[in-house]
DRENDO-1510 file (C-alpha; in Angstrom, 1 decimal, always signed):
<recs>
REC; n; res; u; v; w
REC; 1; MET; +78.1; -9.6; -14.3 .
REC; 2; ALA; +79.2; -10.2; -17.9 .
REC; 3; SER; +77.7; -12.3; -20.8 .
REC; 4; ILE; +80.3; -14.8; -21.9 .
REC; 5; LEU; +80.4; -16.8; -25.0 .
REC; 6; VAL; +82.5; -20.0; -25.0 .
REC; 7; LEU; +83.6; -21.4; -28.4 .
REC; 8; THR; +84.7; -25.0; -28.3 .
REC; 9; SER; +85.2; -28.0; -30.7 .
REC; 10; THR; +83.8; -30.3; -27.9 .
REC; 11; PRO; +80.6; -28.5; -26.8 .
REC; 12; SER; +79.5; -31.5; -24.6 .
REC; 13; GLU; +82.6; -30.9; -22.3 .
REC; 14; GLN; +83.1; -28.2; -19.7 .
REC; 15; VAL; +85.8; -25.9; -20.9 .
REC; 16; LEU; +86.5; -23.8; -17.8 .
REC; 17; ALA; +85.2; -25.2; -14.5 .
REC; 18; ALA; +85.7; -21.9; -12.7 .
REC; 19; LEU; +82.9; -20.3; -14.7 .
REC; 20; ASP; +80.3; -22.4; -12.9 .
REC; 21; LEU; +81.3; -20.8; -9.6 .
REC; 22; LEU; +80.9; -17.2; -10.9 .
REC; 23; SER; +77.7; -15.2; -11.5 .
REC; 24; HIS; +78.5; -14.4; -15.2 .
REC; 25; ARG; +76.0; -15.4; -17.9 .
REC; 26; VAL; +77.7; -18.2; -19.9 .
REC; 27; ARG; +76.7; -19.8; -23.2 .
REC; 28; GLN; +78.8; -22.5; -24.8 .
REC; 29; ILE; +78.4; -23.2; -28.5 .
REC; 30; PRO; +80.4; -25.3; -31.1 .
REC; 31; ALA; +83.2; -23.5; -32.8 .
REC; 32; GLU; +81.7; -24.0; -36.3 .
REC; 33; PRO; +81.1; -21.4; -39.1 .
REC; 34; ALA; +77.4; -21.9; -39.1 .
REC; 35; GLN; +77.2; -21.4; -35.3 .
REC; 36; LEU; +79.5; -18.3; -35.4 .
REC; 37; VAL; +77.3; -16.5; -38.0 .
REC; 38; ASN; +74.4; -16.6; -35.6 .
REC; 39; ALA; +76.3; -16.4; -32.4 .
REC; 40; PRO; +74.7; -14.3; -29.7 .
REC; 41; GLU; +76.2; -11.0; -28.6 .
REC; 42; SER; +78.5; -11.2; -25.7 .
REC; 43; ASP; +80.8; -9.0; -23.5 .
REC; 44; VAL; +83.6; -11.6; -23.6 .
REC; 45; VAL; +84.5; -14.5; -26.0 .
REC; 46; ILE; +86.4; -17.5; -24.6 .
REC; 47; VAL; +88.1; -19.8; -27.1 .
REC; 48; ASP; +88.9; -23.4; -26.1 .
REC; 49; GLY; +92.5; -24.2; -27.0 .
REC; 50; ARG; +92.9; -27.2; -24.7 .
REC; 51; LYS; +93.0; -29.9; -27.4 .
REC; 52; ASP; +93.4; -28.2; -30.8 .
REC; 53; LEU; +95.9; -25.4; -30.6 .
REC; 54; ALA; +96.1; -24.9; -34.4 .
REC; 55; GLY; +92.4; -24.8; -34.7 .
REC; 56; ALA; +92.1; -22.4; -31.8 .
REC; 57; LYS; +94.7; -20.1; -33.3 .
REC; 58; SER; +92.9; -20.0; -36.7 .
REC; 59; LEU; +89.6; -19.3; -34.9 .
REC; 60; CYS; +91.1; -16.4; -32.9 .
REC; 61; ARG; +92.6; -14.8; -36.0 .
REC; 62; LEU; +89.3; -15.4; -37.9 .
REC; 63; LEU; +87.3; -13.7; -35.2 .
REC; 64; ARG; +89.6; -10.7; -35.3 .
REC; 65; THR; +89.7; -10.4; -39.1 .
REC; 66; THR; +85.9; -10.5; -39.2 .
REC; 67; GLY; +85.4; -7.7; -36.8 .
REC; 68; GLN; +85.1; -9.3; -33.4 .
REC; 69; THR; +85.6; -6.5; -30.9 .
REC; 70; SER; +84.8; -8.1; -27.6 .
REC; 71; PRO; +87.7; -9.2; -25.4 .
REC; 72; LEU; +89.1; -12.5; -26.6 .
REC; 73; ILE; +90.4; -14.9; -23.9 .
REC; 74; LEU; +92.1; -18.2; -24.8 .
REC; 75; VAL; +91.9; -21.3; -22.5 .
REC; 76; VAL; +94.9; -23.7; -22.8 .
REC; 77; THR; +96.7; -26.4; -20.8 .
REC; 78; GLU; +100.0; -25.5; -19.3 .
REC; 79; GLY; +101.8; -27.2; -22.2 .
REC; 80; GLY; +99.9; -25.1; -24.7 .
REC; 81; MET; +101.2; -21.9; -23.2 .
REC; 82; THR; +104.4; -22.1; -25.1 .
REC; 83; ALA; +102.6; -21.9; -28.4 .
REC; 84; VAL; +100.7; -18.7; -27.7 .
REC; 85; SER; +102.0; -15.4; -29.2 .
REC; 86; GLY; +100.9; -12.0; -30.2 .
REC; 87; GLU; +99.9; -13.4; -33.6 .
REC; 88; TRP; +96.9; -15.0; -32.1 .
REC; 89; GLY; +95.1; -11.7; -31.6 .
REC; 90; ILE; +93.9; -12.5; -28.1 .
REC; 91; ASP; +93.5; -10.2; -25.2 .
REC; 92; ASP; +94.4; -12.7; -22.4 .
REC; 93; VAL; +95.1; -16.3; -21.7 .
REC; 94; LEU; +93.8; -18.6; -18.9 .
REC; 95; LEU; +95.1; -22.0; -17.8 .
REC; 96; VAL; +92.3; -24.6; -17.8 .
REC; 97; ASP; +92.6; -25.1; -14.1 .
REC; 98; ALA; +92.5; -21.4; -13.2 .
REC; 99; GLY; +90.4; -20.8; -10.1 .
REC; 100; PRO; +87.3; -18.6; -9.9 .
REC; 101; ALA; +89.1; -15.6; -8.4 .
REC; 102; GLU; +91.8; -15.5; -11.2 .
REC; 103; THR; +89.2; -16.1; -13.9 .
REC; 104; ASP; +86.9; -13.4; -12.6 .
REC; 105; ALA; +89.8; -10.9; -12.3 .
REC; 106; ARG; +91.0; -11.6; -15.9 .
REC; 107; ILE; +87.5; -11.1; -17.2 .
REC; 108; ARG; +87.1; -7.8; -15.4 .
REC; 109; LEU; +90.5; -6.6; -16.4 .
REC; 110; ALA; +89.8; -7.5; -20.1 .
REC; 111; LEU; +86.5; -5.6; -20.0 .
REC; 112; ALA; +88.1; -2.6; -18.4 .
REC; 113; ARG; +90.9; -2.5; -21.0 .
REC; 114; ALA; +88.4; -2.8; -23.8 .
REC; 115; GLU; +86.3; +0.1; -22.4 .
REC; 116; ALA; +89.4; +2.3; -21.9 .
REC; 117; THR; +90.6; +1.8; -25.5 .
REC; 118; ALA; +87.2; +1.7; -27.2 .
REC; 119; GLU; +87.1; +3.6; -30.4 .
REC; 120; PRO; +84.2; +5.7; -31.6 .
REC; 121; THR; +81.2; +3.5; -32.7 .
REC; 122; ARG; +79.8; +5.6; -35.4 .
REC; 123; VAL; +81.3; +6.3; -38.9 .
REC; 124; GLN; +79.9; +8.9; -41.2 .
REC; 125; ALA; +80.8; +9.6; -44.8 .
REC; 126; SER; +79.1; +10.5; -48.1 .
REC; 127; GLY; +75.7; +10.4; -46.4 .
REC; 128; VAL; +76.3; +7.0; -44.9 .
REC; 129; THR; +76.1; +6.5; -41.2 .
REC; 130; ILE; +77.5; +3.3; -39.8 .
REC; 131; ASP; +76.8; +2.2; -36.2 .
REC; 132; GLU; +79.3; -0.4; -35.1 .
REC; 133; GLN; +77.6; -1.3; -31.9 .
REC; 134; SER; +74.2; -2.1; -33.5 .
REC; 135; TYR; +75.6; -3.4; -36.8 .
REC; 136; SER; +73.3; -1.0; -38.6 .
REC; 137; ALA; +73.7; +1.6; -41.4 .
REC; 138; LYS; +71.7; +4.5; -42.8 .
REC; 139; LEU; +71.9; +6.5; -46.0 .
REC; 140; HIS; +70.8; +10.1; -45.4 .
REC; 141; GLY; +68.8; +8.9; -42.4 .
REC; 142; ARG; +67.2; +6.0; -44.2 .
REC; 143; PRO; +67.9; +2.6; -42.7 .
REC; 144; LEU; +69.7; +0.2; -45.0 .
REC; 145; ASP; +68.5; -3.4; -44.7 .
REC; 146; LEU; +71.9; -5.1; -44.9 .
REC; 147; THR; +72.9; -8.7; -44.3 .
REC; 148; PHE; +75.8; -9.2; -41.9 .
REC; 149; LYS; +78.4; -9.6; -44.7 .
REC; 150; GLU; +77.0; -6.6; -46.6 .
REC; 151; PHE; +77.4; -4.5; -43.4 .
REC; 152; GLN; +80.9; -5.8; -42.9 .
REC; 153; LEU; +81.9; -5.0; -46.5 .
REC; 154; LEU; +80.4; -1.4; -46.3 .
REC; 155; HIS; +82.0; -0.9; -42.9 .
REC; 156; PHE; +85.4; -2.0; -44.1 .
REC; 157; LEU; +85.3; +0.2; -47.2 .
REC; 158; ALA; +83.9; +3.2; -45.4 .
REC; 159; THR; +86.6; +3.1; -42.7 .
REC; 160; HIS; +89.3; +3.1; -45.5 .
REC; 161; PRO; +87.8; +5.9; -47.7 .
REC; 162; SER; +89.2; +6.4; -51.2 .
REC; 163; ARG; +91.6; +3.5; -50.8 .
REC; 164; VAL; +91.3; +0.9; -53.6 .
REC; 165; PHE; +91.1; -2.8; -52.6 .
REC; 166; THR; +91.5; -5.8; -54.8 .
REC; 167; ARG; +88.9; -8.5; -54.7 .
REC; 168; GLU; +91.5; -10.8; -53.0 .
REC; 169; GLN; +92.2; -8.2; -50.3 .
REC; 170; LEU; +88.5; -7.7; -49.6 .
REC; 171; LEU; +87.9; -11.5; -49.5 .
REC; 172; SER; +90.7; -11.8; -46.9 .
REC; 173; GLU; +89.8; -8.8; -44.8 .
REC; 174; VAL; +86.0; -9.2; -44.8 .
REC; 175; TRP; +85.5; -13.0; -45.2 .
REC; 176; GLY; +88.7; -14.1; -43.4 .
REC; 177; TYR; +91.8; -16.1; -44.3 .
REC; 178; ASP; +89.9; -19.4; -43.9 .
REC; 179; TYR; +87.2; -18.6; -46.4 .
REC; 180; PHE; +87.5; -20.9; -49.4 .
REC; 181; GLY; +85.0; -19.2; -51.8 .
REC; 182; GLY; +86.1; -17.4; -54.9 .
REC; 183; THR; +86.5; -13.7; -55.5 .
REC; 184; ARG; +83.1; -13.7; -57.3 .
REC; 185; THR; +81.6; -13.6; -53.8 .
REC; 186; VAL; +82.9; -10.0; -53.5 .
REC; 187; ASP; +81.3; -9.0; -56.8 .
REC; 188; VAL; +78.0; -10.4; -55.8 .
REC; 189; HIS; +78.0; -8.6; -52.4 .
REC; 190; VAL; +79.1; -5.3; -54.0 .
REC; 191; ARG; +76.2; -5.6; -56.5 .
REC; 192; ARG; +73.7; -6.3; -53.7 .
REC; 193; LEU; +75.1; -3.5; -51.6 .
REC; 194; ARG; +74.8; -1.0; -54.5 .
REC; 195; ALA; +71.2; -2.1; -55.1 .
REC; 196; LYS; +70.4; -1.2; -51.6 .
REC; 197; LEU; +72.2; +2.2; -51.9 .
REC; 198; GLY; +69.9; +2.9; -54.8 .
REC; 199; ASP; +70.6; +6.2; -56.6 .
REC; 200; GLN; +73.7; +6.6; -54.4 .
REC; 201; GLU; +75.3; +3.4; -55.6 .
REC; 202; GLN; +78.3; +5.3; -56.9 .
REC; 203; ILE; +79.5; +5.5; -53.3 .
REC; 204; ILE; +81.0; +2.1; -53.9 .
REC; 205; GLY; +83.3; +2.8; -56.8 .
REC; 206; THR; +84.9; +0.4; -59.3 .
REC; 207; VAL; +88.5; +0.8; -60.4 .
REC; 208; ARG; +88.8; -1.1; -63.6 .
REC; 209; ASN; +91.1; -4.1; -63.5 .
REC; 210; VAL; +91.9; -3.4; -59.8 .
REC; 211; GLY; +88.9; -3.6; -57.4 .
REC; 212; TYR; +86.6; -1.4; -55.4 .
REC; 213; ARG; +86.8; +1.7; -53.1 .
REC; 214; PHE; +84.5; +3.9; -51.0 .
REC; 215; ASN; +84.1; +7.2; -52.7 .
REC; 216; VAL; +84.0; +10.3; -50.5 .
REC; 217; ASN; +82.3; +13.4; -51.7 .
REC; 218; ASP; +84.6; +16.4; -52.3 .
REC; 219; ASN; +82.8; +18.5; -49.7 .
REC; 220; ASP; +82.5; +15.5; -47.3 .
REC; 221; GLN; +85.0; +14.3; -44.7 .
REC; 222; LEU; +85.0; +11.0; -42.9 .
REC; 223; THR; +84.1; +11.5; -39.3 .
REC; 224; ALA; +83.6; +9.4; -36.3 .
REC; 225; ALA; +81.7; +10.3; -33.1 .
REC; 226; GLU; +80.7; +8.6; -29.9 .
REC; 227; HIS; +77.0; +8.3; -29.1 .
</recs>
């Protein structure tokens, strides 16, 4: 039994009738930014593309660029199938009238593929340990009290050590293509992140007139390990 999160622009409507006939735990919420920030954890995310294909595509790409790792399944009508491509970033697609047997099989297969290709969930560098599963980070064993965006920013920089990113690149990669705020948002979050790193704030380096990077100690090497 899996926990499934359904994202839809019409939350009062049933997106996939077959789910009612299966034993999975299903929660359906509006596909709105405020709702997504506080969305519950789930094993599988289902995106409703029945009525708004453009909106569904943007949502799927946003979820991927903001670090969504759970299998992503799109629900469309038969006519909508022609619009789906690899650019969507989805793991599978279901017709809206798919039966319970097919729906359950696709969910199980998506979960199996995700487990088989799962990458290590812990990143370590320069005294920072990042746990991707629990969305938590520590500095020399001391927990860092990070907001979700601060965690995403630290995670992105740490997984690209020594590489310099412009503010525009960080805004796109961490906040997503659909974010309309200015690049000052990046500066604010870097400042807050450095404050929480304390006397190790130099881990987040500034390259004048370019942007930011994650500084790796000369005697340190980026590592990743499974729990």
